[in-house]
N, C-alpha and C positions, 0 to 999 in steps of 0.2 A: 635262739631268739627268745627273749623274755615275753611273758604274757602281760607285761605292764602296759598301761594306757599311754598313748602318746602325750607328752608334756611339752607345752610351748612356754619358754621362759623369755620374758621381755626385760631387757636392760636398757636404760636410758643413759646416753653419754652426752655430757656437755663439758668440753675442755678437760676431760679427765681420762684420756685414752689409756694411760698406764694402768690405772685402777680397773678400767673396763676390760683390758686385755687379761689381767690377772683373774677377774671374775669369769671370763670366757674359759680360760685354762682350767679353772676349778670345776666348771661344769663339764668340760670335756674329759676330766678325770673320773667322773662318776661312771663306774663300770656297768652299773645296772641299766643304764639308759643309752647305749650307743646309737641305736637306730630310732628309738622312740623319743629322743630329745631333739626338739627344735629350738635353736637359739636365735632370737631376734634382737638386734641392737638398733635402737633409734639414735641417730646422731642429731642432736638438737641444735643444728646450725652452729657448730663449734667454731668453724673458720680458723682452725689452728692445725690443720693437717690430720685431724682425727679420722675423718671419713676415709681418706686415702689409706691410712694404716689399717683401719677396720676392714676395708674392702679386700685386703689380702687374705682374710679368713674365709671368703666366699669360695665354694658353695656351702661349706659346713655351717657358716653363720650367715643369716639373712640380715644385711645391713640396709636400713631404711633411712634415707636422708630426709631431714625436714628443712625447708627453706627458711623457717624462722624458729626461734626458741619458743616452744610450746609449753615450757615448764615441765615439771616432773609428771603431773597427772595427764597433761596433754600428750606428752611423749609416750606414756604408758598406753593411752587410748589409741594412738597411732600404731604402736607396735601390736596391740591386741587385734587391730583390724586386719593385720597380716597373718595372724596365728591360725594354725590348722589343727592344733592339738585338742584332745578331749579335756585336758586339764590346762589351765592357764595360770602361770606363776609370774611374779614380778620380783626381780632381784636388783637391789641397789648396786650401782657400779662399784662401790667400795666394800661390798659384802662378799663373803666367800662361802660357798655351799659346803656343808658337812657331808662326808661320805656315808655316814650312818643316818 
């Protein structure tokens, strides 16, 4: 087990589940943080089946539904309110983390 601090990463999804799933996969490939990484995805009322697809990643990913589109900042705030990590990070759904 690594001595790294627990990191909570918040991703906001709005009708972009394919990008979001790729971002999640990229985070899961980060070998340094297997137990210390908390992935939180806020579904910003996508209403396109995104929430149901994201739910299949639970319990590894905490999926937080929003009844209305809160915008990016509001979605980040909602996700942050569910975070338990010592470090909080935000990742755009179309971004990919670098292993290094």
